[in-house]
C-alpha positions in Angstrom: 241.2 23.0 142.8 241.5 20.6 139.8 245.7 19.3 139.3 247.5 19.7 136.3 247.4 15.9 135.6 243.5 16.2 135.4 243.5 19.1 133.3 245.7 17.2 130.7 243.2 14.0 131.2 240.2 16.4 130.8 241.7 17.9 127.4 242.4 14.6 125.9 239.0 13.0 126.9 237.4 15.9 124.9 236.9 16.0 120.9 239.0 18.0 118.6 237.7 21.5 118.9 236.4 21.8 122.0 238.3 24.5 123.5 236.7 26.8 120.6 233.1 25.3 121.7 233.5 26.1 125.2 234.6 29.3 124.4 231.8 30.4 122.2 229.2 28.5 124.6 230.7 30.3 127.6 231.8 33.9 126.2 235.5 33.2 127.5 237.8 33.7 125.0 239.8 30.5 123.5 243.1 31.7 125.1 241.7 31.9 128.6 240.6 28.1 127.8 243.8 27.1 126.7 245.7 29.0 129.7 243.5 26.9 132.0 244.3 23.6 130.4 248.2 24.7 130.5 248.0 25.3 134.1 248.0 29.2 134.0 245.8 31.9 135.1 243.2 29.6 136.9 239.9 31.3 137.0 236.8 29.5 138.7 234.7 31.5 135.9 236.9 29.2 133.3 237.3 26.0 135.4 233.5 26.2 135.5 232.6 26.7 132.1 235.0 23.9 131.0 234.1 21.3 133.9 230.2 21.9 132.9 231.1 21.3 129.3 233.0 18.2 130.0 230.7 16.8 132.5 227.9 17.4 129.6 230.1 15.4 127.0 230.8 12.7 129.1 227.4 12.0 130.2 226.1 12.3 126.5 228.9 9.8 125.4 228.1 7.5 127.9 224.3 7.6 127.2 225.3 6.8 123.5 227.2 3.8 124.3 224.5 2.6 126.6 222.0 2.9 123.9 224.5 0.9 121.3 225.1 -1.7 123.9 228.8 -1.0 124.0 228.8 0.2 128.1 
């Protein structure tokens, strides 16, 4: 289970508009995404969609930073 501290960290690391993108790509309401970040109504489907998006975002960001010689 992801702690509230982890949820806040993930939320802060994602770019603005990510909750909307996660909702659109997963077919989950933006309210459900927001509730997960706030620690309300934990649902594995929501958590999986957010974590999948977060991992893909971080991997792509790290790849770009390496290509730019910044990582």
